[in-house]
ZABADO-267939 format. One record per atom (N, C-alpha, C): residue in one letter; x, y, z. Coordinates in pm, whole numbers, plus 50000, padded with zeros to 5 digits. Atoms other than C-alpha are relative to their C-alpha. Last residue first. Layout:
AXYZ ...
# end
This chain:
X501344994850028 X671106719082693 X499194999350121 X499944986050041 X674796716282779 X498615005849975 X499764991849881 X674266683882973 X499955014949964 X501185001249915 X672716666582672 X500125009050123 X501094992450063 X675416679482441 X498754999850085 X499674985849986 X678096666882679 X498925008849939 X500224996549860 X676426632682702 X500295014950023 X501434999749975 X676216629882324 X499675004250141 X500494988050066 X679876638982287 X498495001550022 X499534988249927 X680816612782546 X499495012949940 X500794999549877 X678656585782384 X500395012450080 X501374996150039 X680216593382045 X499115001150123 X499974985850037 X683726592382195 X498605004949965 X499884992549875 X682986559082367 X500025015049973 X501295000849931 X681756544682036 X500035008150129 X500954991950077 X684846556781850 X498645000350070 X499664986049972 X687096542582124 X499035009449927 X500424997049863 X685336508982102 X500255014650034 X501474999749998 X685686508881723 X499455003050138 X500364987050057 X689376517881756 X498485001549999 X499744990249895 X689746487781987 X499705014249952 X501055001549898 X688046465781728 X500205010150112 X501214993550053 X690346479781457 X498844998850100 X499804985350000 X693416470981666 X498745007249952 X499964995349861 X692236435481742 X500105015250004 X501345001749942 X691206428081384 X499965005550142 X500844989450057 X694496442681253 X498584999150058 X499634987549933 X696426419981492 X499165011649949 X500515000549863 X694506389581366 X500335012950076 X501474998950009 X695136398881002 X499415000250141 X500324986050028 X698816404981074 X498505002549992 X499764992549876 X699126370581234 X499645014849982 X501034989949981 X697506355380926 X500155007750130 X499374986950012 X699336322380892 X498885010250021 X500714987550025 X698216288581012 X500955011649975 X501285002250066 X699546253180991 X499375013249956 X499745008150119 X703246254381079 X498714997549921 X499434991850107 X702666283481316 X500284992249873 X499815008750117 X700266262481526 X500605007949883 X499875014049960 X700196276981881 X500324990749884 X498795001649919 X700926312781774 X500234985650043 X498854998050090 X698356311081494 X501304998050077 X499855012050083 X695776296081731 X501215001149907 X499565011049913 X696326324081986 X500224987249918 X498594997649971 X696086350681716 X500584988950086 X499255002950121 X692776335581599 X501495001950021 X499975014650011 X691426335581955 X500814995949876 X499145005449894 X692406372081998 X500114984749992 X498614996450029 X690956382381661 X500964994350103 X499535008750108 X687726363181724 X501465002949965 X499935013949950 X687276380382061 X500544990749892 X498895001049905 X688126414981926 X500184985750049 X498754999150076 X685846411081625 X501224998650089 X499845013050068 X683016399281851 X501294999849919 X499695010049897 X683516429782074 X500214986249938 X498604997849961 X683676452781771 X500434989850106 X499165005750106 X680446437581639 X501495001850032 X500275014450005 X678696444281970 X500894993449896 X499245007649902 X680366477882023 X499764985049996 X499114994049902 X679156493581702 X500704990650094 X499825010749902 X676516473481517 X500925004050113 X500724996849876 X675526506181343 X500164989250107 X501455002050000 X678156501381076 X499405003150136 X500714992650104 X681646514181000 X498484999350009 X499494986450015 X683746504581303 X499135008449907 X500264992849876 X681716474081400 X500465014449994 X501454997349995 X681726462481037 X499645007750126 X500264989650100 X685506466281027 X498525003650000 X499454987449948 X685836446781351 X499755011549904 X500894994949895 X683496419481227 X500495013350057 X501254995950063 X685476414880904 X499055006050103 X499754987950077 X688796414481090 X498725005249936 X499804988849908 X687536389781348 X500245013149928 X501334996349949 X686206366781076 X500115011850096 X500694993550111 X689656367180910 X498625004650044 X499364987050019 X691386359681241 X499305007949889 X500474991249893 X688866332281315 X500635013849988 X501364995650025 X689506316480975 X499465009450107 X500875004449893 X693276314381023 X498615006049980 X500374989549905 X694946320180690 X499054994250103 X501294993450027 X696306288780531 X499755010650105 X500534992649886 X699766273680495 X498675006449963 X499074990749940 X700326248680219 X499355006950120 X499864988250084 X697666232380000 X501015010050053 X499705003750138 X698096198080161 X500235012249910 X501125004550080 X698196211680514 X500394997949855 X500334989750096 X701536213380692 X498844994949916 X501235002350074 X702356194481010 X499765011649905 X501264998649930 X705906195281130 X498834997849908 X500515012649946 X709276201480977 X498685002750070 X500265000849856 X709836232880771 X499464986350040 X501354995049978 X711246226580423 X499734998950149 X500805004649887 X714966222780366 X498625006549998 X500334989249906 X716636225980029 X499104994850110 X501374995150004 X718026194079876 X499795011550098 X500054986850063 X721746189479815 X498615006250002 X498964991249949 X722376160480056 X499925014149945 X500354995449866 X719036144179981 X501025010150050 X501294993450008 X719486141279604 X499585005650136 X499814986050038 X723196134079655 X498685007649993 X501334994250019 X722336101879839 X500125014949971 X500495003550132 X725576082279802 X498635005749969 X498955002050100 X726236084280174 X499394995349869 X500384993350123 X723216097080365 X501044998249889 X498874999450092 X723366074080666 X499525006049868 X500364993250123 X720826080780937 X501245001849913 X501285005150048 X720946056981234 X499625005849864 X499815012550077 X724676064181277 X498694994449944 X500575010949921 X723876100381380 X500114987249918 X498995004649906 X726266125281219 X499464989350095 X499025008350069 X724076129780910 X501124995450092 X500475013750021 X721246141281137 X501064991149935 X500715002350127 X723206171881244 X499624985449983 X499085000150113 X724126173681614 X499214997349872 X500634996150126 X722396181281942 X501064999849893 X499104996150108 X723696162282246 X499205002949872 X500184985650011 X721506161682556 X500845005549886 X498764992250007 X721076124182548 X499645014849998 X499035005149903 X718346100082658 X501335007349994 X500545001449865 X716246106082350 X501044993850091 X500545013249972 X718436114482050 X499514999550144 X499565004749869 X718876151181966 X499314986650026 X500825010149935 X718686163681610 X500624996150133 X499505003849867 X719936193881416 X499014990450066 X500974997449894 X718906193681049 X500564995250134 X499514989049916 X722016193780824 X499055003350116 X498855004649921 X721226159380677 X500535010850094 X498865003050086 X717876173680573 X501134994550085 X498755000849925 X714416176280731 X501094996249900 X500284991549883 X711056186280586 X501184999750095 X499114988349999 X712266172780253 X499615010150108 X500864988750038 X709306148380225 X500765013249999 X500505002850135 X711826119480225 X499135011549949 X498854998550091 X713586134780526 X499544997849857 X499724985750011 X710276139280706 X501165002749906 X501074994150083 X709376103180629 X500235014949981 X499665003650139 X712776092380766 X498935005249903 X498924991050040 X711946111681085 X500464997049857 X500604986950025 X708646093381115 X501055009849951 X500835001350120 X710446059881077 X499355013449964 X499144999550119 X713156069681327 X499184999449871 X499185011950022 X710596077281599 X500785001349869 X500555008450106 X709446111981687 X500924988049982 X499225010950057 X710036132582000 X499234992149894 X499765013549952 X709336156081854 X499654998850146 X501065009550034 X709716190681713 X500394986350052 X499695013949971 X711726220181846 X498804991349969 X500815005849892 X711276253881681 X500364985350015 X499274999649874 X713976272081481 X499174995350119 X500554988549930 X711586277781185 X500615001750139 X499514988150071 X713766254480976 X499495012750066 X500494997550135 X712996227381232 X500595012749940 X500234985750011 X715106217481533 X499615002649856 X499244992350098 X714776180081585 X499685014950014 X500574986750011 X713796156281863 X500845007349897 X499194988150023 X714576119481825 X499155012550012 X500784987950009 X713226086081941 X500965011949990 
# end
């Protein structure tokens, strides 16, 4: 069993030699990928482990690295909750749904951000999630301002 450091500088594994060979074949790992064998604390490139011989394999030795880990067939995808959070936050800011839609946008944005941070090899859209959170907070502030102005007008009359 091995652990590796992916191109994104995250640790993956432990995985068995067969899985690691699949990653090499899929170009998610290269001979330069740092690996640590179970039971040791030594990190060194895969080509320095006797289990992985790359001699005569110029196609592998010169190949660019792709991130190790799980990647959907079409590549990375935007997190759906982050996108939904952005749409709801914008609607809460511009429409009469106000704090309800802003609250939903905030919740979806936070959950989406959490999923993106937990699965960076699957999801992208961190900026979308952050925008959803910020716009939802602006929506809350706008609502509070409107309530405050209304209260002042009521008191003044």
